[in-house]
N, C-alpha and C positions, 0 to 999 in steps of 0.2 A: 405676381410681378414678373415681367419679361426678363429673361436671362440676357447677359452680355457675353459675347464670345470674342476671343482675342488669340494672338500668337499663332497665326496660320502657318502650317508647315507640311512638308511632303513625307517626313519620317519622324517617328518618335518612339522611344523606349520608355515605358512606364514601369518602374519597379513596384513591387508590392501589390500587384494587381490581384484582386480576389478571383480565385479559381476553385470552386467547390469549397472544401474545408481548409484549403491552403492558400498561400500567396506565392505568385510567380511573376516573372518579368513578361510584360506584354509588348510585342513589337508591332507597331503600326506603320504602314507604308501606303503610298498612293501609287498604283501602277497604271500604265497606259495600255489601251487596246493595241492590237497588232498594227492597225493603220495609224495609230497615234491620235485619233480624233476624240476619243473618250477616255475617261478615267474611272477607277473604282478603288475603294479602300480595302485593305487587307489587314487582318489582325492575326498574329501567331502567338499562342501561349505555349502549350505543351504538345499539342497534337496537330491535326489537320488544320490548315489555315481557314479562317472565316472570311468570306468575301461578300461585299455588297454588290448590287447590280451597277452597271455603268451609268454615268451621268456625264454632262459636258465637262465639268471640273469638280474636283473634290479636294478638301483640305482637312487636316487634323487640327482641331482647335481646342482651346481651353475655355471652359465656362467659368463665370464668376462665382460658381458654387464649388470650384476646385476639381471638377470632374472633366474627363476627356470626352470630346464629341467629334463627330464627322460632319462637316458642312458640305452639302452637295448642291451645285448649281444644276438644276434639272434641264432637260431638253425643252421644257415648257416655259422656262424663264424664272420660275420661283426657286426658292432656296429651301431645301429640306435639311433639318438638323437631326442626325442620328445619334442615339446614345452610344457610348463606347463599347457596350456589349454587342452592338449591331443587331439586336433583336427587335427593337422598336424605334420608330422615329419620335423625336421629342416634340418637334413642331415643324410647320411649314410657314414660310414668310413670303408673301406675294408683293408685287411691285407697288401696290396701293398702300402697303404698310409703312409707317414712318421709319421703322427700323431697317427697311430694305437697303437704302444706300450704304449704310455702315456694314451690313452683312455682305453686300455685293463687293465691297472693297476688300474683303478677305481673300478674294480670288485674284487680285491685281498684283 
């Protein structure tokens, strides 16, 4: 069953984030490139920040499964959903998909 994403935002702090054998606060933010034309997501827990590659726009979103995701509007027009750990993408949604208009609205 397809996930539903909501609550788009540019910053979020998630308490009790799993980090190895302990739980920490994870700070998510969306930063813009120097020219301001692109955005990328950044997550900081206890060490060096984890950063995704740039996209046209990015938002931190909540999944209907209670998890945190990153929605990225790519340079090619489709939307990639990244898991909150930023290691793998969860799914890619293209314009022909019925869910595309609702996901595209996350960036407005």
